[in-house]
KEFI-689010 format. One record per residue (C-alpha): residue number from 0; residue in three letters; x negated, y, z negated. Coordinates in nm, 2 decimals. Last residue first. Example, Ala and Ser with C-alpha at 12.3 -4.5 7.8 and 13.67 -1.06 7.14 Angstrom:
> k  r  u  v  w
> 1  Ser  -1.37  -0.11  -0.71 .
> 0  Ala  -1.23  -0.45  -0.78 .
//
This chain:
> k  r  u  v  w
> 537  Unk  0.04  -2.70  -2.30 .
> 536  Unk  0.06  -2.69  -2.69 .
> 535  Unk  0.17  -3.02  -2.90 .
> 534  Unk  0.29  -2.90  -3.22 .
> 533  Unk  0.30  -3.23  -3.50 .
> 532  Unk  0.47  -3.15  -3.79 .
> 531  Unk  0.85  -3.20  -3.76 .
> 530  Unk  0.78  -3.50  -3.46 .
> 529  Unk  0.70  -3.38  -3.13 .
> 528  Unk  0.68  -2.98  -3.07 .
> 527  Unk  0.55  -2.85  -2.76 .
> 526  Unk  0.49  -2.53  -2.75 .
> 525  Unk  0.57  -2.25  -2.51 .
> 524  Unk  0.42  -1.96  -2.51 .
> 523  Unk  0.15  -1.84  -2.80 .
> 522  Unk  0.26  -1.50  -2.95 .
> 521  Unk  0.62  -1.52  -2.89 .
> 520  Unk  0.68  -1.86  -2.91 .
> 519  Unk  0.95  -2.00  -2.69 .
> 518  Unk  1.01  -2.41  -2.85 .
> 517  Unk  1.03  -2.68  -2.63 .
> 516  Unk  1.15  -2.90  -2.92 .
> 515  Unk  1.09  -3.31  -2.90 .
> 514  Unk  1.36  -3.52  -3.05 .
> 513  Unk  1.32  -3.80  -2.85 .
> 512  Unk  1.44  -3.67  -2.56 .
> 511  Unk  1.46  -3.25  -2.56 .
> 510  Unk  1.55  -3.00  -2.83 .
> 509  Unk  1.52  -2.62  -2.74 .
> 508  Unk  1.42  -2.39  -2.92 .
> 507  Unk  1.43  -2.01  -2.98 .
> 506  Unk  1.20  -1.86  -3.26 .
> 505  Unk  1.28  -1.64  -3.49 .
> 504  Unk  1.05  -1.79  -3.76 .
> 503  Unk  1.31  -1.99  -3.94 .
> 502  Unk  1.38  -2.16  -3.67 .
> 501  Unk  1.68  -2.03  -3.38 .
> 500  Unk  1.86  -2.31  -3.16 .
> 499  Unk  1.89  -2.26  -2.79 .
> 498  Unk  2.15  -2.32  -2.50 .
> 497  Unk  1.99  -2.36  -2.16 .
> 496  Unk  1.98  -2.17  -1.87 .
> 495  Unk  1.86  -2.32  -1.53 .
> 494  Unk  1.73  -2.15  -1.27 .
> 493  Unk  1.65  -2.29  -0.92 .
> 492  Unk  1.91  -2.06  -0.76 .
> 491  Unk  1.99  -1.79  -0.96 .
> 490  Unk  2.02  -1.53  -0.68 .
> 489  Unk  2.29  -1.79  -0.64 .
> 488  Unk  2.34  -2.09  -0.81 .
> 487  Unk  2.22  -2.13  -1.18 .
> 486  Unk  2.27  -2.47  -1.36 .
> 485  Unk  2.42  -2.40  -1.74 .
> 484  Unk  2.36  -2.60  -1.94 .
> 483  Unk  2.48  -2.71  -2.32 .
> 482  Unk  2.82  -2.83  -2.26 .
> 481  Unk  2.67  -3.10  -2.00 .
> 480  Unk  2.45  -3.22  -2.32 .
> 479  Unk  2.00  -3.21  -2.23 .
> 478  Unk  1.88  -3.52  -2.03 .
> 477  Unk  1.51  -3.53  -2.01 .
> 476  Unk  1.37  -3.21  -2.05 .
> 475  Unk  0.95  -3.30  -2.01 .
> 474  Unk  1.01  -3.47  -1.67 .
> 473  Unk  1.00  -3.14  -1.52 .
> 472  Unk  0.74  -2.96  -1.59 .
> 471  Unk  0.81  -2.61  -1.71 .
> 470  Unk  0.84  -2.26  -1.58 .
> 469  Unk  0.91  -1.99  -1.79 .
> 468  Unk  1.26  -1.76  -1.77 .
> 467  Unk  1.31  -1.43  -1.93 .
> 466  Unk  1.22  -1.26  -1.59 .
> 465  Unk  1.50  -1.48  -1.42 .
> 464  Unk  1.74  -1.35  -1.68 .
> 463  Unk  1.71  -0.98  -1.69 .
> 462  Unk  1.68  -1.00  -1.27 .
> 461  Unk  2.00  -1.21  -1.26 .
> 460  Unk  2.22  -0.95  -1.43 .
> 459  Unk  2.10  -0.69  -1.31 .
> 458  Unk  2.12  -0.83  -0.92 .
> 457  Unk  2.51  -0.93  -1.11 .
> 456  Unk  2.61  -1.29  -1.19 .
> 455  Unk  2.92  -1.53  -1.06 .
> 454  Unk  2.66  -1.80  -0.99 .
> 453  Unk  2.70  -2.04  -1.26 .
> 452  Unk  2.75  -2.37  -1.18 .
> 451  Unk  2.88  -2.60  -1.44 .
> 450  Unk  2.77  -2.98  -1.39 .
> 449  Unk  2.94  -3.35  -1.41 .
> 448  Unk  3.14  -3.34  -1.11 .
> 447  Unk  3.16  -2.93  -1.04 .
> 446  Unk  3.26  -2.69  -1.31 .
> 445  Unk  3.26  -2.33  -1.28 .
> 444  Unk  3.06  -2.08  -1.48 .
> 443  Unk  3.22  -1.76  -1.54 .
> 442  Unk  3.29  -1.89  -1.94 .
> 441  Unk  2.96  -2.02  -1.96 .
> 440  Unk  2.77  -1.71  -1.91 .
> 439  Unk  2.96  -1.49  -2.19 .
> 438  Unk  2.91  -1.84  -2.43 .
> 437  Unk  2.54  -1.83  -2.33 .
> 436  Unk  2.47  -1.44  -2.46 .
> 435  Unk  2.65  -1.52  -2.78 .
> 434  Unk  2.47  -1.86  -2.85 .
> 433  Unk  2.12  -1.74  -2.82 .
> 432  Unk  2.01  -1.78  -2.49 .
> 431  Unk  1.71  -2.01  -2.34 .
> 430  Unk  1.56  -2.00  -1.97 .
> 429  Unk  1.44  -2.24  -1.77 .
> 428  Unk  1.17  -2.22  -1.42 .
> 427  Unk  1.15  -2.61  -1.30 .
> 426  Unk  0.88  -2.81  -1.26 .
> 425  Unk  0.78  -3.12  -1.00 .
> 424  Unk  0.49  -3.30  -1.08 .
> 423  Unk  0.20  -3.20  -0.90 .
> 422  Unk  0.15  -3.16  -0.46 .
> 421  Unk  0.20  -2.83  -0.29 .
> 420  Unk  0.36  -2.68  -0.03 .
> 419  Unk  0.63  -2.89  -0.08 .
> 418  Unk  0.94  -2.94  0.15 .
> 417  Unk  1.25  -2.98  -0.05 .
> 416  Unk  1.56  -3.24  -0.03 .
> 415  Unk  1.68  -3.18  -0.44 .
> 414  Unk  1.91  -2.88  -0.29 .
> 413  Unk  1.81  -2.49  -0.36 .
> 412  Unk  1.46  -2.46  -0.54 .
> 411  Unk  1.39  -2.12  -0.35 .
> 410  Unk  1.03  -2.18  -0.29 .
> 409  Unk  1.07  -2.54  -0.22 .
> 408  Unk  1.23  -2.47  0.13 .
> 407  Unk  1.52  -2.65  0.18 .
> 406  Unk  1.52  -2.97  0.42 .
> 405  Unk  1.59  -3.02  0.80 .
> 404  Unk  1.77  -3.42  0.80 .
> 403  Unk  1.68  -3.66  1.05 .
> 402  Unk  1.38  -3.45  1.19 .
> 401  Unk  1.24  -3.49  1.54 .
> 400  Unk  1.52  -3.34  1.74 .
> 399  Unk  1.59  -3.06  1.48 .
> 398  Unk  1.20  -3.01  1.46 .
> 397  Unk  1.15  -2.94  1.81 .
> 396  Unk  0.90  -2.66  1.90 .
> 395  Unk  0.66  -2.84  2.09 .
> 394  Unk  0.51  -3.16  2.14 .
> 393  Unk  0.15  -2.94  2.19 .
> 392  Unk  0.20  -2.74  1.89 .
> 391  Unk  0.17  -3.04  1.66 .
> 390  Unk  0.45  -3.14  1.51 .
> 389  Unk  0.70  -3.04  1.25 .
> 388  Unk  0.56  -3.15  0.91 .
> 387  Unk  0.76  -3.29  0.51 .
> 386  Unk  0.66  -3.61  0.62 .
> 385  Unk  0.28  -3.54  0.75 .
> 384  Unk  0.18  -3.36  0.41 .
> 383  Unk  0.13  -3.76  0.24 .
> 382  Unk  -0.18  -3.85  0.46 .
> 381  Unk  -0.33  -3.55  0.25 .
> 380  Unk  -0.29  -3.68  -0.04 .
> 379  Unk  -0.38  -4.06  0.02 .
> 378  Unk  -0.68  -3.98  0.14 .
> 377  Unk  -0.82  -3.76  -0.15 .
> 376  Unk  -0.72  -4.06  -0.39 .
> 375  Unk  -0.95  -4.24  -0.14 .
> 374  Unk  -1.21  -3.94  -0.19 .
> 373  Unk  -1.16  -3.99  -0.54 .
> 372  Unk  -1.15  -4.34  -0.64 .
> 371  Unk  -1.47  -4.35  -0.38 .
> 370  Unk  -1.62  -4.07  -0.62 .
> 369  Unk  -1.55  -4.26  -0.96 .
> 368  Unk  -1.69  -4.56  -0.83 .
> 367  Unk  -2.00  -4.37  -0.76 .
> 366  Unk  -2.05  -4.26  -1.09 .
> 365  Unk  -2.23  -4.62  -1.21 .
> 364  Unk  -2.49  -4.59  -0.86 .
> 363  Unk  -2.60  -4.23  -0.94 .
> 362  Unk  -2.42  -3.94  -0.75 .
> 361  Unk  -2.66  -3.75  -0.53 .
> 360  Unk  -2.43  -3.95  -0.18 .
> 359  Unk  -2.14  -3.81  -0.31 .
> 358  Unk  -2.23  -3.42  -0.26 .
> 357  Unk  -1.93  -3.20  -0.38 .
> 356  Unk  -2.19  -2.99  -0.58 .
> 355  Unk  -2.44  -3.09  -0.40 .
> 354  Unk  -2.29  -2.89  -0.16 .
> 353  Unk  -2.16  -2.61  -0.39 .
> 352  Unk  -2.52  -2.55  -0.61 .
> 351  Unk  -2.65  -2.50  -0.24 .
> 350  Unk  -2.44  -2.25  -0.13 .
> 349  Unk  -2.46  -2.01  -0.42 .
> 348  Unk  -2.81  -2.02  -0.49 .
> 347  Unk  -2.93  -1.74  -0.30 .
> 346  Unk  -2.59  -1.50  -0.37 .
> 345  Unk  -2.68  -1.49  -0.66 .
> 344  Unk  -2.94  -1.61  -0.80 .
> 343  Unk  -2.88  -1.87  -1.12 .
> 342  Unk  -3.06  -1.89  -1.40 .
> 341  Unk  -3.09  -2.17  -1.70 .
> 340  Unk  -3.00  -2.48  -1.48 .
> 339  Unk  -3.12  -2.84  -1.53 .
> 338  Unk  -2.83  -2.96  -1.71 .
> 337  Unk  -2.62  -2.72  -1.57 .
> 336  Unk  -2.64  -3.02  -1.19 .
> 335  Unk  -2.55  -3.31  -1.42 .
> 334  Unk  -2.23  -3.20  -1.62 .
> 333  Unk  -2.11  -3.05  -1.29 .
> 332  Unk  -2.12  -3.36  -1.11 .
> 331  Unk  -1.98  -3.49  -1.40 .
> 330  Unk  -1.68  -3.26  -1.37 .
> 329  Unk  -1.67  -3.34  -1.02 .
> 328  Unk  -1.68  -3.71  -1.08 .
> 327  Unk  -1.39  -3.68  -1.37 .
> 326  Unk  -1.13  -3.52  -1.10 .
> 325  Unk  -0.99  -3.20  -1.26 .
> 324  Unk  -0.73  -3.15  -1.44 .
> 323  Unk  -0.61  -3.48  -1.59 .
> 322  Unk  -0.99  -3.44  -1.70 .
> 321  Unk  -1.02  -3.11  -1.83 .
> 320  Unk  -0.72  -3.32  -2.08 .
> 319  Unk  -0.94  -3.52  -2.21 .
> 318  Unk  -1.31  -3.48  -2.07 .
> 317  Unk  -1.51  -3.75  -2.25 .
> 316  Unk  -1.74  -3.80  -1.97 .
> 315  Unk  -2.08  -3.67  -2.08 .
> 314  Unk  -2.12  -3.66  -2.43 .
> 313  Unk  -2.08  -3.34  -2.68 .
> 312  Unk  -1.80  -3.24  -2.45 .
> 311  Unk  -1.92  -2.92  -2.21 .
> 310  Unk  -1.83  -2.56  -2.29 .
> 309  Unk  -2.04  -2.32  -2.01 .
> 308  Unk  -2.15  -1.98  -2.17 .
> 307  Unk  -2.22  -1.75  -1.84 .
> 306  Unk  -2.40  -1.44  -1.91 .
> 305  Unk  -2.43  -1.13  -1.75 .
> 304  Unk  -2.78  -0.92  -1.90 .
> 303  Unk  -2.70  -0.60  -2.10 .
> 302  Unk  -2.45  -0.87  -2.41 .
> 301  Unk  -2.67  -0.76  -2.72 .
> 300  Unk  -2.72  -0.41  -2.53 .
> 299  Unk  -2.41  -0.32  -2.57 .
> 298  Unk  -2.24  -0.24  -2.22 .
> 297  Unk  -2.10  0.04  -2.05 .
> 296  Unk  -1.92  -0.05  -1.74 .
> 295  Unk  -2.03  0.12  -1.38 .
> 294  Unk  -2.20  -0.17  -1.23 .
> 293  Unk  -1.79  -0.40  -1.22 .
> 292  Unk  -1.85  -0.78  -1.23 .
> 291  Unk  -2.08  -0.76  -1.49 .
> 290  Unk  -1.91  -1.10  -1.56 .
> 289  Unk  -1.58  -1.20  -1.39 .
> 288  Unk  -1.76  -1.34  -1.05 .
> 287  Unk  -1.89  -1.60  -1.32 .
> 286  Unk  -1.52  -1.73  -1.28 .
> 285  Unk  -1.56  -1.83  -0.89 .
> 284  Unk  -1.87  -1.96  -0.96 .
> 283  Unk  -1.76  -2.20  -1.23 .
> 282  Unk  -1.48  -2.22  -1.00 .
> 281  Unk  -1.73  -2.36  -0.73 .
> 280  Unk  -1.98  -2.60  -0.95 .
> 279  Unk  -1.59  -2.83  -1.07 .
> 278  Unk  -1.48  -2.73  -1.38 .
> 277  Unk  -1.63  -2.71  -1.76 .
> 276  Unk  -1.50  -2.46  -1.98 .
> 275  Unk  -1.56  -2.11  -2.00 .
> 274  Unk  -1.76  -1.91  -2.18 .
> 273  Unk  -1.79  -1.57  -2.04 .
> 272  Unk  -2.00  -1.22  -2.09 .
> 271  Unk  -1.96  -0.83  -2.06 .
> 270  Unk  -1.59  -0.87  -1.88 .
> 269  Unk  -1.45  -0.73  -1.60 .
> 268  Unk  -1.11  -0.73  -1.44 .
> 267  Unk  -1.01  -0.71  -1.06 .
> 266  Unk  -0.74  -1.00  -1.11 .
> 265  Unk  -0.73  -1.24  -0.78 .
> 264  Unk  -0.98  -1.57  -0.90 .
> 263  Unk  -1.05  -1.73  -1.24 .
> 262  Unk  -0.82  -1.44  -1.45 .
> 261  Unk  -0.49  -1.70  -1.43 .
> 260  Unk  -0.71  -2.00  -1.43 .
> 259  Unk  -0.70  -1.99  -1.83 .
> 258  Unk  -0.71  -1.72  -2.08 .
> 257  Unk  -0.82  -1.60  -2.40 .
> 256  Unk  -0.96  -1.25  -2.39 .
> 255  Unk  -1.21  -1.10  -2.67 .
> 254  Unk  -1.26  -0.78  -2.75 .
> 253  Unk  -1.46  -0.49  -2.91 .
> 252  Unk  -1.55  -0.17  -2.79 .
> 251  Unk  -1.17  -0.16  -2.63 .
> 250  Unk  -1.22  -0.06  -2.23 .
> 249  Unk  -0.87  0.22  -2.21 .
> 248  Unk  -1.06  0.47  -2.02 .
> 247  Unk  -1.25  0.24  -1.81 .
> 246  Unk  -0.99  0.23  -1.48 .
> 245  Unk  -1.20  -0.06  -1.31 .
> 244  Unk  -1.01  -0.32  -1.51 .
> 243  Unk  -1.07  -0.49  -1.79 .
> 242  Unk  -0.81  -0.29  -2.07 .
> 241  Unk  -0.54  -0.20  -1.81 .
> 240  Unk  -0.63  -0.47  -1.54 .
> 239  Unk  -0.56  -0.75  -1.92 .
> 238  Unk  -0.26  -0.51  -1.98 .
> 237  Unk  -0.11  -0.56  -1.67 .
> 236  Unk  -0.13  -0.90  -1.68 .
> 235  Unk  0.03  -0.89  -2.06 .
> 234  Unk  0.34  -0.72  -1.95 .
> 233  Unk  0.33  -0.97  -1.63 .
> 232  Unk  0.35  -1.28  -1.90 .
> 231  Unk  0.55  -1.11  -2.09 .
> 230  Unk  0.82  -1.09  -1.79 .
> 229  Unk  0.80  -1.41  -1.67 .
> 228  Unk  0.85  -1.63  -2.00 .
> 227  Unk  0.47  -1.71  -2.06 .
> 226  Unk  0.34  -2.10  -2.01 .
> 225  Unk  0.09  -1.90  -1.71 .
> 224  Unk  -0.17  -1.77  -1.93 .
> 223  Unk  -0.36  -1.46  -2.10 .
> 222  Unk  -0.38  -1.43  -2.50 .
> 221  Unk  -0.55  -1.15  -2.61 .
> 220  Unk  -0.76  -1.06  -2.89 .
> 219  Unk  -0.86  -0.69  -2.91 .
> 218  Unk  -1.10  -0.62  -3.26 .
> 217  Unk  -1.14  -0.78  -3.63 .
> 216  Unk  -1.13  -1.13  -3.58 .
> 215  Unk  -1.01  -1.29  -3.87 .
> 214  Unk  -1.06  -1.67  -3.85 .
> 213  Unk  -0.71  -1.72  -3.85 .
> 212  Unk  -0.69  -1.57  -3.56 .
> 211  Unk  -0.95  -1.68  -3.34 .
> 210  Unk  -0.84  -2.06  -3.42 .
> 209  Unk  -0.53  -1.93  -3.26 .
> 208  Unk  -0.64  -1.82  -2.97 .
> 207  Unk  -0.91  -2.14  -2.92 .
> 206  Unk  -0.53  -2.35  -2.96 .
> 205  Unk  -0.31  -2.12  -2.75 .
> 204  Unk  -0.65  -2.17  -2.44 .
> 203  Unk  -0.65  -2.53  -2.52 .
> 202  Unk  -0.26  -2.62  -2.51 .
> 201  Unk  -0.29  -2.41  -2.22 .
> 200  Unk  -0.53  -2.64  -2.03 .
> 199  Unk  -0.88  -2.56  -1.80 .
> 198  Unk  -0.99  -2.33  -2.08 .
> 197  Unk  -1.10  -1.93  -2.03 .
> 196  Unk  -1.31  -1.72  -2.28 .
> 195  Unk  -1.39  -1.44  -2.19 .
> 194  Unk  -1.54  -1.14  -2.34 .
> 193  Unk  -1.55  -0.79  -2.42 .
> 192  Unk  -1.84  -0.64  -2.62 .
> 191  Unk  -1.93  -0.48  -2.97 .
> 190  Unk  -2.22  -0.62  -3.24 .
> 189  Unk  -2.01  -0.92  -3.31 .
> 188  Unk  -1.94  -0.99  -3.02 .
> 187  Unk  -2.09  -1.29  -2.94 .
> 186  Unk  -2.02  -1.39  -3.30 .
> 185  Unk  -1.67  -1.39  -3.26 .
> 184  Unk  -1.72  -1.60  -2.92 .
> 183  Unk  -1.91  -1.87  -3.12 .
> 182  Unk  -1.71  -1.90  -3.43 .
> 181  Unk  -1.39  -1.91  -3.18 .
> 180  Unk  -1.54  -2.20  -3.02 .
> 179  Unk  -1.69  -2.39  -3.33 .
> 178  Unk  -1.29  -2.37  -3.47 .
> 177  Unk  -1.14  -2.48  -3.12 .
> 176  Unk  -1.40  -2.79  -3.06 .
> 175  Unk  -1.26  -3.02  -2.79 .
> 174  Unk  -1.54  -2.79  -2.57 .
> 173  Unk  -1.80  -2.75  -2.80 .
> 172  Unk  -2.14  -2.91  -2.63 .
> 171  Unk  -2.24  -2.54  -2.58 .
> 170  Unk  -2.47  -2.49  -2.22 .
> 169  Unk  -2.57  -2.16  -2.14 .
> 168  Unk  -2.68  -1.97  -1.80 .
> 167  Unk  -2.78  -1.64  -1.72 .
> 166  Unk  -2.63  -1.48  -1.43 .
> 165  Unk  -2.93  -1.33  -1.18 .
> 164  Unk  -2.81  -1.02  -0.92 .
> 163  Unk  -2.74  -0.93  -0.58 .
> 162  Unk  -2.46  -0.69  -0.54 .
> 161  Unk  -2.37  -0.49  -0.23 .
> 160  Unk  -2.51  -0.81  0.00 .
> 159  Unk  -2.86  -0.80  0.22 .
> 158  Unk  -2.93  -1.01  0.48 .
> 157  Unk  -2.56  -1.12  0.60 .
> 156  Unk  -2.62  -1.37  0.90 .
> 155  Unk  -2.36  -1.30  1.20 .
> 154  Unk  -2.22  -1.65  1.35 .
> 153  Unk  -2.07  -1.71  1.66 .
> 152  Unk  -1.89  -2.06  1.75 .
> 151  Unk  -1.77  -2.10  2.13 .
> 150  Unk  -1.44  -2.21  2.13 .
> 149  Unk  -1.36  -2.06  2.47 .
> 148  Unk  -1.09  -1.85  2.25 .
> 147  Unk  -1.44  -1.77  2.03 .
> 146  Unk  -1.47  -1.86  1.71 .
> 145  Unk  -1.64  -1.70  1.40 .
> 144  Unk  -1.90  -1.73  1.14 .
> 143  Unk  -1.99  -1.41  0.86 .
> 142  Unk  -2.19  -1.52  0.65 .
> 141  Unk  -2.39  -1.54  0.34 .
> 140  Unk  -2.50  -1.81  0.41 .
> 139  Unk  -2.55  -2.00  0.69 .
> 138  Unk  -2.37  -2.29  0.68 .
> 137  Unk  -2.39  -2.31  1.11 .
> 136  Unk  -2.00  -2.53  1.24 .
> 135  Unk  -2.10  -2.80  1.44 .
> 134  Unk  -1.91  -2.76  1.84 .
> 133  Unk  -1.56  -2.89  1.83 .
> 132  Unk  -1.41  -2.55  1.84 .
> 131  Unk  -1.08  -2.36  1.75 .
> 130  Unk  -0.92  -2.61  1.48 .
> 129  Unk  -1.23  -2.78  1.37 .
> 128  Unk  -1.28  -2.38  1.20 .
> 127  Unk  -1.03  -2.52  0.92 .
> 126  Unk  -1.19  -2.85  0.87 .
> 125  Unk  -1.62  -2.74  0.93 .
> 124  Unk  -1.56  -2.51  0.61 .
> 123  Unk  -1.40  -2.77  0.45 .
> 122  Unk  -1.73  -2.95  0.52 .
> 121  Unk  -1.97  -2.70  0.43 .
> 120  Unk  -1.78  -2.60  0.10 .
> 119  Unk  -1.63  -2.28  0.04 .
> 118  Unk  -1.77  -2.07  -0.29 .
> 117  Unk  -1.69  -1.69  -0.17 .
> 116  Unk  -1.44  -1.72  0.05 .
> 115  Unk  -1.19  -1.57  0.30 .
> 114  Unk  -1.05  -1.66  0.63 .
> 113  Unk  -0.89  -1.44  0.89 .
> 112  Unk  -0.68  -1.55  1.13 .
> 111  Unk  -0.54  -1.47  1.49 .
> 110  Unk  -0.20  -1.54  1.59 .
> 109  Unk  -0.25  -1.60  1.96 .
> 108  Unk  0.07  -1.84  1.97 .
> 107  Unk  -0.11  -2.18  2.01 .
> 106  Unk  -0.41  -2.07  1.76 .
> 105  Unk  -0.15  -1.96  1.56 .
> 104  Unk  0.03  -2.31  1.51 .
> 103  Unk  -0.32  -2.48  1.52 .
> 102  Unk  -0.39  -2.31  1.25 .
> 101  Unk  -0.05  -2.35  1.06 .
> 100  Unk  -0.16  -2.78  1.09 .
> 99  Unk  -0.46  -2.71  0.90 .
> 98  Unk  -0.35  -2.51  0.65 .
> 97  Unk  -0.08  -2.79  0.61 .
> 96  Unk  -0.41  -3.06  0.60 .
> 95  Unk  -0.58  -2.80  0.32 .
> 94  Unk  -0.22  -2.79  0.13 .
> 93  Unk  -0.25  -3.15  0.07 .
> 92  Unk  -0.69  -3.17  0.04 .
> 91  Unk  -0.66  -2.92  -0.24 .
> 90  Unk  -0.67  -2.56  -0.19 .
> 89  Unk  -0.89  -2.30  -0.38 .
> 88  Unk  -1.14  -2.29  -0.14 .
> 87  Unk  -0.96  -2.07  0.06 .
> 86  Unk  -0.94  -1.78  -0.17 .
> 85  Unk  -0.79  -1.51  0.09 .
> 84  Unk  -0.56  -1.65  0.37 .
> 83  Unk  -0.51  -1.30  0.62 .
> 82  Unk  -0.31  -1.36  0.94 .
> 81  Unk  -0.31  -1.11  1.17 .
> 80  Unk  0.03  -0.99  1.34 .
> 79  Unk  0.19  -1.06  1.65 .
> 78  Unk  0.37  -1.35  1.53 .
> 77  Unk  0.37  -1.44  1.15 .
> 76  Unk  0.73  -1.33  1.08 .
> 75  Unk  0.85  -1.58  1.40 .
> 74  Unk  0.66  -1.84  1.28 .
> 73  Unk  0.90  -1.78  0.96 .
> 72  Unk  1.15  -1.75  1.19 .
> 71  Unk  1.07  -2.09  1.28 .
> 70  Unk  1.18  -2.22  0.94 .
> 69  Unk  1.54  -2.14  0.95 .
> 68  Unk  1.61  -2.49  0.74 .
> 67  Unk  1.25  -2.66  0.65 .
> 66  Unk  1.06  -2.90  0.85 .
> 65  Unk  0.73  -2.75  0.73 .
> 64  Unk  0.48  -2.56  1.01 .
> 63  Unk  0.61  -2.20  0.88 .
> 62  Unk  0.63  -2.30  0.53 .
> 61  Unk  0.26  -2.30  0.49 .
> 60  Unk  0.28  -1.86  0.54 .
> 59  Unk  0.52  -1.83  0.24 .
> 58  Unk  0.31  -2.10  0.05 .
> 57  Unk  0.02  -1.87  0.07 .
> 56  Unk  0.12  -1.64  -0.14 .
> 55  Unk  0.25  -1.31  0.00 .
> 54  Unk  0.14  -1.00  0.13 .
> 53  Unk  0.34  -0.78  0.40 .
> 52  Unk  0.31  -0.59  0.69 .
> 51  Unk  0.47  -0.54  0.99 .
> 50  Unk  0.80  -0.67  0.87 .
> 49  Unk  0.98  -0.99  0.96 .
> 48  Unk  0.78  -1.21  0.65 .
> 47  Unk  0.97  -0.91  0.43 .
> 46  Unk  1.30  -1.02  0.49 .
> 45  Unk  1.19  -1.34  0.32 .
> 44  Unk  1.18  -1.23  -0.03 .
> 43  Unk  1.38  -0.94  0.07 .
> 42  Unk  1.71  -1.10  0.09 .
> 41  Unk  1.78  -1.07  0.52 .
> 40  Unk  1.65  -1.43  0.54 .
> 39  Unk  1.86  -1.55  0.23 .
> 38  Unk  2.23  -1.47  0.44 .
> 37  Unk  2.11  -1.79  0.63 .
> 36  Unk  2.08  -2.05  0.32 .
> 35  Unk  2.41  -1.86  0.17 .
> 34  Unk  2.60  -1.92  0.51 .
> 33  Unk  2.51  -2.30  0.40 .
> 32  Unk  2.59  -2.30  0.03 .
> 31  Unk  2.88  -2.07  0.08 .
> 30  Unk  2.93  -1.70  0.03 .
> 29  Unk  2.62  -1.43  0.03 .
> 28  Unk  2.65  -1.05  0.08 .
> 27  Unk  2.23  -0.93  0.15 .
> 26  Unk  2.04  -0.72  -0.10 .
> 25  Unk  1.81  -0.42  -0.15 .
> 24  Unk  1.66  -0.41  -0.51 .
> 23  Unk  1.35  -0.53  -0.44 .
> 22  Unk  1.15  -0.58  -0.75 .
> 21  Unk  1.32  -0.91  -0.91 .
> 20  Unk  1.29  -1.02  -0.56 .
> 19  Unk  0.94  -1.08  -0.55 .
> 18  Unk  0.99  -1.43  -0.76 .
> 17  Unk  0.93  -1.61  -0.50 .
> 16  Unk  0.66  -1.45  -0.33 .
> 15  Unk  0.60  -1.25  -0.06 .
> 14  Unk  0.56  -0.84  -0.12 .
> 13  Unk  0.65  -0.62  0.14 .
> 12  Unk  0.42  -0.34  0.32 .
> 11  Unk  0.58  -0.02  0.39 .
> 10  Unk  0.55  0.16  0.76 .
> 9  Unk  0.51  0.52  0.73 .
> 8  Unk  0.14  0.50  0.77 .
> 7  Unk  -0.07  0.81  0.75 .
> 6  Unk  -0.35  0.61  0.67 .
> 5  Unk  -0.49  0.66  0.30 .
> 4  Unk  -0.09  0.52  0.30 .
> 3  Unk  -0.10  0.25  0.44 .
> 2  Unk  -0.44  0.18  0.21 .
> 1  Unk  -0.30  0.24  -0.10 .
> 0  Unk  -0.01  0.01  -0.04 .
//
């Protein structure tokens, strides 16, 4: 938006993601399910794709090559534009397969594409550019690589960068000891400074934050993860940018931000030092990009040298929940790489580290089986995308003839027939209401079969409900008596509204399967409590 304003461009820019309509008040009429879905293309989320300028999540573009209703309008929206895909390294093999098909259609429709990444593994770079050329792609770094219309590869090596620096690396074997992490974090900023403690799971972030708070830390302390209600998460994100962003007037003298991967990319925030849980090497380098990010920040003498402290388990392989987030073989690879590194020259050392971190040939014989399982799993994930994809351009655009049943796109959550842009456990957006508020909405609900459907709400009411909602894993909810839940329709599609209770601390909670409680804690976000004394946070 700022760029367009500087160039005095009269066109506006649209924000494209599943919740973008919360900030756009223009709406269209809605009637039946099919006309509702068609009219959805006049809603801000979809209409923006047809505008001249738009910024959104990568899912919005990926849907152009999936078997979804009116998907051809997404290709129409992309045609005549330049498509910029950022953070290319962040997409797994499943998403990469869909992106590869998208690039094929972009090539056929003469849509220029720019792909950006600071830590892209060589094999993924080759995969993406193979759509445009059969030649081997040189792996110079840093560089700009492009392919001509005739498939000729050109590379421009970047001889110097605006920022060249040396990152100190420390390894600390305290990964699953929140009290030890809290003590080390507080000690790091004892003389002032801003520290980020980045954990791989919400549960670990909540535990570390609680330990730092309970130890009586005397500076600014924040917790930031994706398991806060939408309104609160947005408020926390804005506060993080205010405190740690480019504007230095509000930068605290002493602060600790405990976070998950939500600060790993896209947020322009700057810290004097960072603690991070062990992760694949390319992601560790991404996280390090938040250390001494702004050259004009004033830093305490103790933290004048940029330092990344990597939290590892006491014993290799004991990754616990971290092993569910990232494959063991990639964590082991990082573990071994870091054992012999005390400093990293950026950008000079980055390509070699990323290549080694993803090279199974460097694995020991006992680890080779883990790599083989990982590679086989990747092949299965890549193959799964085929069931949702349209054909390649040479087959023509004929999804209605080829598909027995077109799906709704999963961004809207309007049907169990959804075309998935991402793998993973299904999630659902929920909101917990007290008895009075729930009762008021329940009077407007319509019973259909065994469910109560709520769609008779104004846009302002829908906005307020969505802002108070949070996304949770579907399987954890189980069955709730139908009189305690409303299924959202229309503007509330994909939302479930539950009748909640309040505990002695004033927190709203919902009792689900096996007497498990879903609790919304103002300070910690979503908590799952099993039994009377055991709170499991994740």
